[in-house]
N, C-alpha and C positions, 0 to 999 in steps of 0.2 A: 819626180823632180828631186834630185839629190841636193841637199843643203847641209853644209858643214856648220859646226858650232860657231865658226867665225863669221857666218853670214848674218847673225843677229846684229842689226844696225841700231845705232843710237841717234835719234834725230837731233839731239843737242850737239853731238860730235860733228854730224854732217853740216849743221849750220854754224859750227865753230863758236858756240856760245856756252856759257856755264849753265849747269843744271839749275832750274828754278828761275831762269831769266824772264823778265817781264815781257808782256805782249809786244810793246813797242820795240824792244830789243830784238825779238824774234823777227818782226817785220823788217827792221832795218838790216838785219843780217841776211834775210832772204833777198831783199832788193839788191844788196851789194853782190851777193853770189850769183843772182840771176843775171845781173849785168856782166859779171865776169865770165860766165860760161854760156851766155846766150849764143846759139849757133850762128847768128848773123854777125856777131861782133868779135867773138873770141878767136884767139889764135891757137887754142888748145885742140889737138886732134880728137875727133869723135867725142864731142861734149854732150851728146844726147844722154848717155848713161848717167853722167854727173847731174844733168838737169832733172832727170827722173828722180834721183835721190833727193835733190834739193826740194823739188815739188812735194815729194812724199813727206819729208821731214816737216815742211811748212804746214801741210794739211794736218799732220798729227798735233803739232804744238799750238795750232790756232783753234782747235776744237777741244774744249775742256774735258769732255767725256773721253775722247780718244787719247788725250794726253794722259789722263789718269789710267786708262786701260793699258797703254803702252808701257808706262812705268811699272805697272803690275806685271806685265809680260816680261820685262827685263829682269825684275826681281825673281820671277819664277824660273827663268832660264838659268839663273845662278843658284837654284835650289833653295830659294827663300821667298816668302810672301811678305806683304806689308804687315800682316799679323805676326809673322815670325820675328820681325824686327823689334816689335814691342814685347813679344813673349817668346823667348828662345826655347821654352819647353814645348811649344806647339809645333808638331811636325806634320806635313801633309801626308795623306795616305799614299803609299807607293806599293805596287805589286810587281812580281816578276813575270816573265813570259810564261813560265810553267803554271803559275797561279791563274794568269789570264786564260790560258788554254783550257784549264779545268772549269773556269767560270763559263766559258763559251760552250763547252760540252754539256754543261748542266743547264743551258739556256732555257729549255722548255719547262724545267721543273722550278728553277729559281732564277727569274730574270735579274741579272746583275744591275747594280746602280753604281756608275762610275763617277758620280758627282764629286767634284773637289779632289779627285785623285791625280797623282802624277803618273802619267802613262806614256812618257816620252820614249820614242824609238820602239815601242812595242808593235807587234804584228797582228793586225785585225783582218788581214787579207781574206776577202770573200766570206767573212763571218756574217751571220744573221743577227743584226743588232737593231732591228726595227723597234721603235718606241723607247729605246734605252736612253737614259739620261747621262750626258757628259757635262752637265752644267758646272761651269767654273773649273773644269778639269784641265790639265796640261797634257795636250796630245802632240806637242812639238816633235817633228820628225817621225811621227808614227806612220805606219803603213795601213791605210784603210781602203786600199784599192779593191774595187769589185765588191765591197761590203754592202749589205742591205741595211741602210740607215733611214729607212722610210719612217718619218715622224719622230726621229731622234731629236734630243734636246741638247744643243751645243751652246746655249745662251751663256754669254760671258766666258766662254772657254778660250783656251789658247792653243792654236794648232799651227804654229809657225813652221813652215817647211814640210807639213804633213802631206801624204800622198793619198788623194781621193780619186785617183784615176778610175773612170767607169763605175764609180760608186753610185748607189741610189739614195739620194737625199730628198726625195719627194716629200713635200710638206714638213721638212725639218725646221726646227726652231734654231736659227743661227744668229739671232740678233745680238749685236754688240760683241760678237766673237772676233778673234784675231786669227785670220787665215793668211797673213802675209807670207808670200813666197811659196804658198801651197800649190799643189797641182790638182786641177779638177778636169783634166782633159777627158772629154766624152762623158762627164758626170751628168746625172739627172738631178736638177734642182727645181723642178717644176713645183710651183706653189709654195716654195720655201720662203721663210721670213728671215731675211738677212739685213734688216734695218740697222743702220749704225755699225755694221760689221766692217772689218778691215780686210780687203783683198789686195792690198798694195803689192805689186810685182808678182802676183799670183798668175798662174797659167790656166786658162779655161777654154782652150781650143775645142770647138765643136761641142761645148757643154750646152745643156738645155735649161734655161732659166725662165721658161714661159710662165706667165702669171705669178712670178715671184715678186716679193716686196723687198726692194733694196734701197729704201729711202735713207738718205744721208750716209750711205755706205761709201767707203773709200776704196777706189779701184786704181789709184795712181800707178801708172807704169805697168798695169796688168795686160795680159794678152787674151783677147776673146775672139780671135779670128774664127769666122764661120760658126760662131755661137748662135743659139736661138734665144732671142729675148722678146718673143711675141707677147704683147700686153704686159710686159714687165714694168714695174714702177721703179724709176730711178730718180724720183723727186729729190732735188737737192743733193744728189750723189756727186762725188768728185771723181770724174773720169779723165783727168788731165793726163795727157801722153799715153792714153790707152790705145791699144790696137784692136779695132773692130772690123777689120777688113772682111768683106763679103759676109758680114753677119746679118741675120734676119731680125730686124727691130720693128717689125710691123706693129702699129698701135702702141708702141712704147711710150711711157710718160717720162718726159725729160724736164719738167717744170723746175726751174732754178738749178738745173744740173750744170756742172762745169766740165767742158770737153775741150779745154785749151790744148792745142797740139795733138788732139786725137787723130787716129788714122781710121777714116770711115769710108775709104774708097770701095766702091761697088756694094756698099751696105744698102739694105732694104729698109727705108724709113717711111714706108707707105703708111699714112694715117697717124704718124707720130704726133704727139702733143708736146711742143717745145716752147712754153712760155718762159721768158726771161732766161733762156738757156744760153750758155757761153760757148761758141764754136770758134773762138779766136785762134788763128793760125792752124786750124784743123784742115786735114786732107779729106775733101769730100768728092774727089774725082769719081764720076760715074754713080754717085749715090742717088737713090730714087726717093724723092720727097713728095711723090704724088699723094694728094689729099691730106698732106700734113698741115698742122696748125702751127704757124710760126708767129708768135706775138712777142715783140720786143726782143727777139733772138739776136745775138751779136755774132756776126760772121767776119769781123775785122781780120784782115790778113789771111783769110782762108782762100781756097781756090774754087769755091762754089760759083756757078754761073747763074745769070739771070734766067736762062732757060730752065735750070733746075728749080730755082725759087718760084718761078711762075706756075709750076705744076702744083704748088701748095694750094690747099683749099682756102686757107686764110693767111694773108700776109700783111701784117700791120706793125708799124713801129720797128721794123727790122733794120739793123745796121749792116750795110753792105761791106764787101771786102775792102773797098777803098775808104771806109770810114763814114761814108755818107749815109743818110737815113732814108729808108723807104717808107713813106706814109701810106 
């Protein structure tokens, strides 16, 4: 997934507010723009992309942790960190492609530690980096396609626009990392910990996230068509406007998850646990909810049918597409 430097997006600019705006200002700006670009009312052509950006920006600026992380990401993308702003003498570690290649060649003798390093645009393609630490590193636009990253540590790292196509991230520590606009097509993330991570507008087609923990992760606008999310925890995750067409979500946990406007047509949600989940305006055509547990789930404005809902194992307190409540 090619991403140019101009693809770094500023949520403040998207919501047309000044940096450091209070929460009530953020909410007011979001409501105003959401009304302006809502597909049902706007006269603007193809407003979906604009709404994806607005939803993404709102998700970032209303979560204190994500807000702080994104500001750090923006600072890093311009070659500076928050620490550098206070102390200009402190420079992040940065290496060249030749130095990187040398480190990888000596991998068996001296396992490299990339924690805190600037690794933007470097090529790690098909490298064996299992168990290596990238903690707090900047991997923006780096190529890690086909790499073995089994058990690698990406905690608090920045990998905006990075390419993880067909990479092995089994059991990787990805919590609170920023993978916005990254490509994970066909990647293996089974058992990975991505709690609190940002996958906004990332592409994860046919990726395998089985048994992964993605609690409170942000997937706004991401594409996970035909992905495998068997027994994945998406508790309180934000999946607004995500595409999960034909995905396998058997036994997935969706407690408190936001799936407003998500595309779940033909998705397998057998045995899913969706307490207090939000499916407003979601496309659930042909989705299989056999044996699912739906407690206080909200399907307002979605196209789910009673035939689909009645296949659930437990159906209580659900809000139906017309806004009425199913007790």
